[in-house]
C-alpha positions as CSV (number, residue, x, y, z in Angstrom):
1,M,-41.1,-35.2,86.3
2,L,-39.9,-31.9,84.5
3,L,-36.4,-32.9,84.6
4,Y,-36.2,-36.1,83.7
5,A,-38.5,-34.8,80.9
6,A,-35.8,-32.2,79.9
7,L,-33.3,-35.0,79.5
8,H,-36.0,-36.4,77.6
9,L,-36.3,-33.3,75.3
10,V,-32.4,-33.2,73.9
11,L,-33.0,-36.6,72.9
12,A,-35.7,-36.0,70.2
13,V,-36.7,-34.2,67.4
14,I,-37.8,-30.5,68.0
15,P,-41.4,-29.7,67.3
16,H,-42.2,-27.3,65.0
17,E,-44.4,-25.6,66.7
18,V,-42.2,-25.3,69.4
19,L,-39.2,-24.0,67.5
20,T,-42.1,-21.3,66.2
21,Q,-44.0,-20.6,69.7
22,E,-43.6,-17.3,70.7
23,T,-41.5,-17.0,73.9
24,Q,-41.9,-14.2,76.3
25,Y,-38.1,-12.1,77.7
26,P,-38.2,-10.9,80.9
27,L,-35.0,-8.8,80.1
28,K,-35.1,-4.8,78.5
29,N,-33.2,-5.4,75.7
30,A,-34.0,-9.3,75.4
31,A,-33.7,-10.4,71.5
32,P,-36.5,-11.8,69.1
33,A,-36.6,-15.2,68.6
34,I,-33.7,-16.6,66.7
35,D,-34.8,-17.5,63.1
36,D,-34.9,-21.7,63.2
37,K,-34.2,-22.2,60.1
38,S,-30.5,-22.8,60.9
39,V,-31.3,-25.5,63.5
40,Q,-34.0,-28.0,61.7
41,K,-31.5,-29.6,59.6
42,Y,-30.4,-30.6,63.0
43,D,-33.8,-31.4,64.3
44,T,-34.2,-33.4,60.8
45,E,-30.9,-35.3,60.6
46,Q,-32.4,-37.2,63.7
47,L,-28.6,-37.3,65.3
48,L,-30.5,-38.6,68.1
49,S,-32.2,-41.5,69.9
50,S,-35.7,-40.6,71.8
51,N,-35.3,-44.5,73.5
52,L,-32.7,-43.6,76.2
53,D,-33.2,-44.4,80.0
54,L,-33.7,-40.5,80.7
55,L,-30.6,-40.7,83.1
56,S,-28.0,-43.4,81.6
57,K,-25.1,-42.5,80.2
58,D,-25.8,-42.4,77.0
59,S,-28.5,-39.7,77.4
60,L,-25.4,-37.7,78.8
61,L,-23.6,-38.3,75.5
62,H,-25.9,-37.7,73.1
63,L,-26.6,-34.0,74.6
64,H,-23.3,-33.9,74.2
65,K,-23.3,-35.1,70.4
66,T,-25.8,-32.6,69.8
67,L,-23.7,-29.6,70.9
68,V,-20.9,-30.5,69.4
69,S,-22.7,-31.3,65.8
70,I,-24.1,-27.6,65.7
71,P,-21.2,-25.4,63.9
72,S,-21.0,-22.5,66.4
73,T,-17.7,-20.3,65.7
74,S,-17.1,-17.4,67.0
75,G,-19.5,-14.6,65.5
76,S,-22.3,-17.0,64.8
77,E,-23.3,-19.0,67.7
78,N,-27.0,-18.1,66.4
79,A,-27.9,-22.1,65.9
80,I,-26.5,-23.1,69.4
81,A,-28.3,-20.2,71.0
82,L,-31.4,-21.9,69.5
83,F,-31.1,-25.0,70.4
84,L,-30.5,-24.1,74.1
85,Q,-33.6,-21.5,74.4
86,H,-35.7,-24.2,73.9
87,Y,-34.0,-26.9,75.7
88,L,-33.3,-25.2,78.8
89,P,-37.3,-24.7,79.5
90,S,-38.0,-28.4,79.4
91,L,-35.5,-28.1,82.3
92,N,-37.9,-25.8,84.6
93,L,-35.8,-22.5,84.0
94,T,-36.8,-19.7,82.5
95,V,-34.7,-18.7,79.4
96,E,-33.3,-15.1,78.4
97,L,-31.8,-13.9,74.9
98,Q,-29.4,-11.3,75.8
99,S,-28.4,-9.4,72.6
100,V,-24.6,-9.1,72.1
101,P,-22.9,-6.7,69.1
102,P,-22.3,-8.5,65.7
103,L,-18.7,-8.9,65.1
104,S,-17.0,-6.6,62.4
105,I,-16.5,-8.5,58.9
106,N,-12.2,-8.2,60.4
107,Q,-13.4,-10.3,63.7
108,N,-16.0,-12.8,62.2
109,T,-14.3,-16.1,62.4
110,S,-16.9,-17.8,60.5
111,N,-16.3,-18.2,56.0
112,H,-18.8,-15.4,55.4
113,N,-18.5,-11.5,55.5
114,N,-22.1,-11.4,57.1
115,P,-22.2,-10.2,60.3
116,K,-25.2,-11.7,62.6
117,Q,-26.3,-10.9,65.5
118,R,-25.3,-12.8,68.8
119,Y,-27.0,-13.9,72.0
120,N,-26.1,-14.9,75.7
121,V,-28.5,-17.2,77.4
122,F,-29.2,-17.0,81.1
123,A,-31.2,-19.4,82.6
124,H,-33.0,-19.2,85.7
125,P,-35.7,-20.4,88.3
126,P,-39.2,-18.7,87.4
127,S,-39.6,-17.5,90.7
128,R,-36.0,-16.1,91.0
129,R,-33.7,-14.0,88.7
130,Q,-31.3,-13.8,91.4
131,T,-29.6,-17.6,93.1
132,P,-27.0,-17.8,95.1
133,L,-24.6,-20.1,92.2
134,L,-24.2,-19.6,88.4
135,L,-23.0,-22.2,86.2
136,T,-21.4,-20.6,83.3
137,T,-19.4,-21.2,80.3
138,H,-19.1,-20.3,76.7
139,I,-20.9,-21.7,73.6
140,D,-18.2,-20.3,70.7
141,T,-15.5,-22.1,69.8
142,V,-12.6,-21.4,67.5
143,P,-12.7,-21.8,64.0
144,P,-12.9,-24.6,61.6
145,H,-15.6,-26.9,62.7
146,I,-14.8,-30.2,62.8
147,P,-17.7,-33.3,62.6
148,Y,-18.4,-35.0,65.9
149,S,-16.7,-38.7,65.9
150,F,-16.8,-41.8,67.8
151,Q,-13.0,-43.3,67.6
152,P,-13.1,-46.5,69.1
153,P,-12.9,-47.6,71.8
154,D,-13.2,-44.7,73.9
155,E,-12.8,-40.6,72.3
156,I,-15.1,-38.6,70.8
157,W,-13.4,-36.0,68.6
158,G,-14.7,-32.7,67.0
159,R,-14.6,-29.2,67.5
160,G,-15.8,-27.7,70.7
161,T,-15.8,-31.4,72.3
162,V,-13.6,-30.0,74.9
163,D,-13.6,-26.4,74.6
164,A,-16.3,-25.8,76.0
165,K,-19.2,-28.3,75.0
166,A,-18.8,-30.7,77.2
167,C,-18.8,-28.3,79.9
168,I,-22.2,-27.3,78.9
169,A,-23.7,-30.8,78.8
170,T,-21.9,-31.9,82.3
171,Q,-23.0,-29.0,84.2
172,L,-26.8,-29.1,82.9
173,F,-26.6,-32.7,83.4
174,A,-25.3,-32.8,87.1
175,Y,-27.8,-29.7,88.0
176,A,-30.4,-32.5,86.8
177,Q,-29.3,-34.7,88.7
178,L,-28.8,-33.0,92.1
179,V,-32.3,-31.5,91.8
180,A,-34.2,-34.9,90.6
181,S,-32.9,-36.7,93.4
182,S,-33.8,-33.2,95.9
183,A,-29.6,-33.2,96.9
184,I,-30.9,-29.0,96.3
185,A,-34.0,-27.3,95.2
186,A,-34.3,-25.5,91.2
187,E,-34.1,-22.6,92.7
188,D,-30.8,-22.5,94.2
189,A,-28.6,-22.3,90.8
190,S,-29.4,-20.6,87.2
191,F,-26.9,-20.9,83.8
192,L,-25.3,-18.4,81.7
193,F,-23.9,-19.3,78.0
194,V,-21.7,-16.9,77.0
195,V,-20.4,-15.4,73.3
196,G,-17.5,-14.5,71.9
197,E,-15.1,-15.8,75.0
198,E,-12.5,-17.0,72.4
199,I,-12.1,-13.4,71.0
200,G,-11.5,-11.6,73.8
201,G,-14.9,-11.8,76.2
202,D,-17.3,-9.8,74.4
203,G,-20.1,-12.3,75.6
204,M,-19.4,-12.1,79.3
205,S,-18.4,-8.5,79.6
206,T,-22.2,-8.0,78.0
207,A,-23.6,-10.1,81.0
208,N,-22.7,-7.7,83.3
209,E,-25.5,-5.4,82.3
210,L,-27.8,-8.6,83.4
211,G,-27.7,-6.8,87.1
212,L,-27.1,-9.9,88.6
213,E,-24.8,-10.8,91.6
214,W,-24.1,-14.4,93.0
215,E,-22.0,-15.9,96.0
216,T,-20.7,-18.6,93.8
217,V,-19.8,-18.6,90.4
218,I,-18.7,-21.7,88.6
219,F,-16.8,-21.5,85.4
220,G,-16.0,-24.2,83.0
221,E,-13.4,-24.7,80.6
222,P,-11.3,-27.7,80.4
223,T,-8.7,-28.5,83.2
224,E,-8.6,-32.3,82.9
225,L,-11.0,-32.9,85.9
226,K,-8.6,-31.1,88.0
227,L,-9.7,-27.3,89.9
228,A,-7.2,-24.4,88.9
229,S,-6.3,-22.4,92.1
230,G,-5.1,-19.7,89.0
231,H,-4.5,-18.7,85.4
232,K,-1.7,-16.0,84.0
233,G,-2.7,-12.6,82.7
234,L,-3.0,-11.4,78.8
235,L,-1.8,-8.2,77.0
236,L,-2.4,-8.1,73.2
237,L,-0.4,-6.0,71.0
238,E,0.9,-4.7,67.5
239,I,4.1,-3.2,66.8
240,R,4.2,-1.2,63.1
241,A,7.4,-0.3,61.4
242,R,7.0,2.1,58.7
243,G,10.7,2.6,56.6
244,K,11.5,3.8,52.9
245,G,10.5,1.6,49.8
246,G,12.8,1.4,46.7
247,H,14.2,-1.5,44.3
248,S,15.8,-4.1,46.5
249,G,19.2,-4.0,44.3
250,Y,20.0,-0.7,46.0
251,P,19.3,-1.1,49.9
252,E,21.2,2.0,50.5
253,L,18.6,4.1,49.1
254,G,15.9,2.6,51.3
255,E,15.0,1.6,54.6
256,S,13.7,-2.0,55.3
257,A,10.2,-2.3,57.2
258,I,10.8,-6.0,58.2
259,D,14.5,-5.4,59.1
260,M,13.3,-3.1,61.7
261,L,10.5,-4.9,62.8
262,L,12.8,-8.3,62.9
263,S,15.2,-6.0,65.4
264,A,13.0,-5.4,67.8
265,L,11.0,-8.6,67.8
266,V,14.2,-10.4,68.6
267,K,15.2,-8.1,71.7
268,L,11.7,-8.2,72.8
269,K,12.0,-11.9,72.9
270,E,15.2,-11.6,75.0
271,V,14.1,-9.0,77.2
272,Q,14.2,-10.1,81.0
273,M,10.2,-10.0,81.6
274,P,8.4,-11.1,85.6
275,S,8.0,-14.5,86.4
276,S,6.5,-16.1,89.6
277,A,6.8,-19.1,91.4
278,K,3.3,-20.1,90.9
279,Y,2.5,-19.2,87.3
280,G,6.3,-19.8,85.8
281,N,7.7,-17.2,83.0
282,T,5.7,-15.2,81.4
283,T,6.2,-15.9,77.9
284,I,5.6,-14.0,74.5
285,N,4.0,-15.5,71.1
286,I,4.6,-13.6,68.0
287,G,1.6,-14.4,66.3
288,L,1.0,-12.8,63.5
289,V,3.5,-11.2,61.0
290,R,2.4,-9.1,57.9
291,G,4.9,-6.9,55.4
292,G,6.6,-6.0,52.0
293,V,5.1,-6.7,48.8
294,A,7.6,-8.4,46.8
295,E,11.0,-10.1,46.7
296,N,12.6,-7.5,44.9
297,V,11.3,-4.0,46.9
298,I,12.6,-3.1,50.2
299,A,9.4,-3.0,52.4
300,Q,7.9,0.0,53.4
301,T,5.7,-1.6,55.9
302,A,5.4,-4.4,59.1
303,D,3.2,-5.5,61.5
304,A,3.6,-7.7,64.2
305,G,0.9,-9.2,66.2
306,I,1.9,-10.5,69.6
307,G,0.3,-11.5,72.6
308,I,2.0,-11.7,75.9
309,R,0.6,-14.1,79.3
310,I,1.8,-12.0,82.0
311,A,3.1,-15.0,85.2
312,A,3.5,-11.8,87.8
313,G,2.8,-8.0,87.8
314,D,0.9,-6.2,86.0
315,P,0.1,-5.5,82.5
316,E,1.0,-1.5,82.9
317,M,4.4,-3.0,83.7
318,V,4.8,-5.4,80.7
319,R,3.5,-2.6,78.5
320,N,6.2,-0.6,80.4
321,I,9.0,-3.4,79.1
322,V,7.2,-3.1,75.7
323,L,7.8,0.3,75.1
324,E,11.1,1.1,76.6
325,T,12.7,-1.9,74.3
326,V,11.1,-1.8,71.3
327,K,11.6,2.3,70.9
328,S,15.3,1.2,71.6
329,V,15.8,0.1,68.8
330,H,14.2,2.3,66.3
331,E,12.1,5.4,66.7
332,K,10.2,5.3,64.3
333,L,8.5,1.6,66.0
334,E,4.3,2.2,67.1
335,V,3.2,-0.5,69.4
336,Q,-0.2,0.1,69.9
337,F,-2.4,-2.0,72.6
338,S,-5.2,-3.8,72.2
339,H,-8.5,-2.0,73.5
340,G,-9.7,-5.3,74.6
341,R,-9.0,-7.4,77.9
342,A,-5.8,-7.2,79.8
343,Y,-5.3,-8.7,83.2
344,G,-2.5,-9.4,85.5
345,P,-2.5,-13.2,86.5
346,V,-6.1,-14.4,88.4
347,D,-6.2,-15.9,91.1
348,I,-9.1,-19.0,91.4
349,D,-10.8,-20.3,94.8
350,A,-9.7,-24.3,95.0
351,D,-11.0,-24.4,98.5
352,V,-13.0,-28.1,97.7
353,P,-11.8,-30.7,99.2
354,N,-10.6,-34.2,97.4
355,F,-10.1,-31.9,94.4
356,E,-6.4,-32.0,92.4
357,T,-4.8,-28.4,92.1
358,I,-3.2,-27.1,88.9
359,T,-2.7,-23.6,87.5
360,V,-3.5,-23.2,83.8
361,N,-1.4,-20.6,80.8
362,Y,-4.7,-19.8,78.9
363,G,-6.7,-16.7,79.6
364,T,-11.0,-17.5,80.4
365,D,-13.8,-15.0,81.2
366,I,-12.9,-15.0,84.6
367,P,-12.0,-11.2,85.0
368,N,-14.4,-10.0,82.6
369,L,-17.5,-11.0,85.1
370,K,-18.0,-8.4,87.9
371,G,-18.8,-8.7,90.9
372,N,-17.3,-9.7,94.5
373,H,-17.9,-13.7,94.5
374,K,-16.3,-16.6,94.9
375,R,-15.1,-18.3,91.9
376,Y,-14.3,-21.9,90.8
377,L,-12.7,-23.0,87.3
378,Y,-13.3,-26.6,86.0
379,G,-13.9,-29.2,83.2
380,P,-13.4,-32.3,81.1
381,G,-10.7,-32.9,78.7
382,S,-7.1,-30.9,78.1
383,I,-6.2,-27.7,76.9
384,L,-3.1,-29.6,75.3
385,V,-5.6,-30.7,72.2
386,A,-8.1,-27.9,72.9
387,H,-8.2,-25.9,69.4
388,S,-5.9,-27.8,67.4
389,D,-7.5,-30.8,64.6
390,H,-7.2,-33.2,66.9
391,E,-9.3,-32.0,69.7
392,H,-11.3,-35.0,71.5
393,L,-12.0,-36.0,75.3
394,K,-12.4,-39.6,76.5
395,V,-16.0,-40.5,77.4
396,Q,-15.0,-41.7,81.2
397,D,-13.9,-38.0,81.0
398,L,-17.7,-36.5,80.9
399,Y,-18.9,-39.3,83.2
400,D,-16.5,-37.6,85.7
401,A,-16.8,-34.2,85.1
402,V,-21.1,-34.9,85.9
403,D,-19.5,-36.5,89.6
404,G,-17.1,-33.1,89.8
405,Y,-19.4,-30.4,88.8
406,M,-22.2,-32.4,91.9
407,R,-18.8,-31.9,94.4
408,L,-19.1,-28.4,93.4
409,I,-22.3,-27.6,93.3
410,R,-22.8,-29.3,96.9
411,H,-19.8,-27.8,98.4
412,A,-21.2,-24.3,96.9
413,L,-24.2,-24.2,98.3
414,G,-22.4,-25.4,101.6
415,Q,-23.4,-29.1,101.8
416,G,-20.1,-30.2,102.8
417,P,-18.6,-33.4,101.8
418,S,-18.5,-35.7,98.3
419,C,-21.5,-37.0,97.0
420,M,-19.3,-39.2,94.6
421,N,-20.9,-42.6,95.5
422,R,-24.0,-41.2,94.9
423,T,-23.5,-39.9,91.9
424,V,-22.2,-43.1,90.1
425,T,-25.5,-44.7,91.0
426,C,-27.2,-42.3,89.8
427,I,-25.7,-41.9,86.2
428,R,-26.7,-45.8,85.1
429,G,-25.1,-47.7,82.5
């Protein structure tokens, strides 16, 4: 009954006494309760109806709607963490909030310069923190927040509808259905919802301090309802040019940092990078360019921010190619590699019957979670619309993702073939 109550709770206004009650946190560095003011407005707006069949399709859509309606750009994930903090216990899960350092002003993607404390949300059965299976995804989104909207006949639009709040809703719904039908035990799985995936993975890196390992981890990202068998690696860097300023009418008296930088960028785009049959070509994106002060001034400084998606080899190999290429242009050019994540192509398990497989070009939190576990990557929606002003998915994608996660969970727990037919009958219209 607690599982049914869990699905019901998210469809109703959270009582004030629940929001203000003290919570015990088993973690040594557990966070204090978050100020509830940021989430109260979502309760008073009464986004969701409480008069729904508890295992209906409508209840899944309303859970998804609530998650999307709460802004959670990287650095400002407090409100959604608080929502999950009070929702998950009704699923008979013990919740731990794990502190993650606030972002610096330069990192903060929200519209203000006030760094906030942030929290990972770890939820596990009361009787055990260590479970054989972990389901995980991220609660942060890229900016800006785009409000939830329904576009007839069957599309849901808004920031996070795809990346990755659809994964949160469908993972939880799949687990609740399996436990309610006694297909799995409540003690078989736990959940980890992390901050910061969109800005380097500091949330998942911090989650390693939980001191836990799992046999299998299912990661949630938009994969078009297919199993991802791998994704490209990543290397971030900045090229800095330092020239000599002066009057633009006398270019021979100065040295343009912009000219210097542009020559390096052109050569870098032309250089041969590693490739592979599985992942294709290594690609270079010049994402940021800054330089100069005015049209009539020789630019003294110029910088470019670059992201490289690695299709073969390792970051060290690509670093060497970049350094050799840039230094061959001009000795005054400097290259600084990001101290954040850098990794080569990531191979992912895809051994589950009756799933289509794909490879993807985006990065994930998979390399940030340490451990010798099997790892799957799956979720509804397409990455091709994520991070855009037209991020959306179809209603049917959510229903199908519940089915997919149920099959993955059962496979991870050694239960064999698909339960697709059983799942469809569980999700009532």
